[in-house]
C-alpha positions, 0 to 999 in steps of 0.5 A: 500500500502507498500513501500519496505515492509513498510506500506505507512502510516508509511513512510508518518509519518516518513517524516512528523516527520523528513523531513526539514520544507519546505517538512513537509509543502508541505506534510501537504497541499497535501491532503487538496487541493483536496476537494478545487479543487473539488468545482470549478469543480462542478460549471463549470460542472453545468454551462455547463449543464445549457447552453446545456439545454437552447440551446436544448430547442426551442423558443416558438413562440407567435402563438404556445403558444396561441391556435387558436380560433374556427371560428364563424358561418357565418351569412347572412343579409336579407333586406326585405320590412318589415325590416332587420334580420340576420341569423346565420348558423350552417355548423357544424350541417348541412353542406350540407344544409348550403352550398346549402343555401349559394350558393343561397345567393352568386348567388343572387337567393333570391333577389326579392323573397317573403315570400309567406306563413305566418301562424300566431303563427307557421312560415313564409316561402319564398325563391322560388317565385317572386313578381308575385308568380312564382317559380324560377328555383332551383339547384338540391335537397339536402339530408335531414339533419334533424337528426342532433340533432337540434330542430325546436325552435322559431327563428330557420331556417329550409329547406322547402321541399315536401313529399319526405324527400330529396326534399329541394331546395331553400325554407326555413322557420323561426319558430315563436314558438317552433315546436318540432313536425317538428323535426326528429323522424325516417327515416321511412317516410317523416312524421317522417324525419322532417325538417332540422334546419340549422340556427337561427335568431340572430338579428331582430326577431321583424321583423319576428314577424311583418311579422308573424302578417300581414293579410293573404289570397288567392293570385295567385296560393295559396288558402291562407296564402299569406301575405298582402302586399307581403313581398319582400326579397330585398337582402341577403348578407354574413356578412363580415368574419365569425369571426366577428359576429353581436352578440354572437354566439348562441348554435345550440343545445339549440337554445335559443330564441332571443326574447320571443314568442308572445302569439298567437294561433297555426295553424295546419301545412301543407306541406312545 
């Protein structure tokens, strides 16, 4: 820049040399003040930006910070004339079978029925017949869910049925040993469809073993396998909330046994 044709730098140099002392002092400090003023301005801008960021960020609540825990499987307690046991249900694997079973439990259907069929070293079966070994009237049959990936291992509970794969109603059985030959193989026939596992005994497997070791014989309409004395299901009930299991939930896939399997021979299966 120039002033009247004279370079500005020369004008400033002239004033610095010949101006009165007060003017020379003002000239000397005019430019050094600029960088000093820039520092407080930067601090103010930084503080304003921080306050804006904090105001825009929503507060994190305790409920959103912690992921909700998955609910435990529902459990049903059986009180029988031989002792009590608890079954954990797998609605995520067999939703229709579990819903059907729980409906019978809530209706009190199983109260007063018996385990009418005991095959030592194989299974115990019940849920339909009264003490007089008369069948009760049931709800309509349900679709077979044996293709759910669960295996008929020791302690698991499965839906009993007739030759038709989709004929299960109220009856169920507890596997006393591993019975993989009762598993789903294919949908070609009733033999290959298998039996739908929908739960597992998580407490009182010793009671199941006790029932399995009872003497059996013919009684009423059955030519055999009826335990003596008859094992009566006195009551069944859904245990509290599903989030308060009696024991740690078991894996429906691995189906690890709650107790070691007894050493007993295995009889050939029959129609359930």
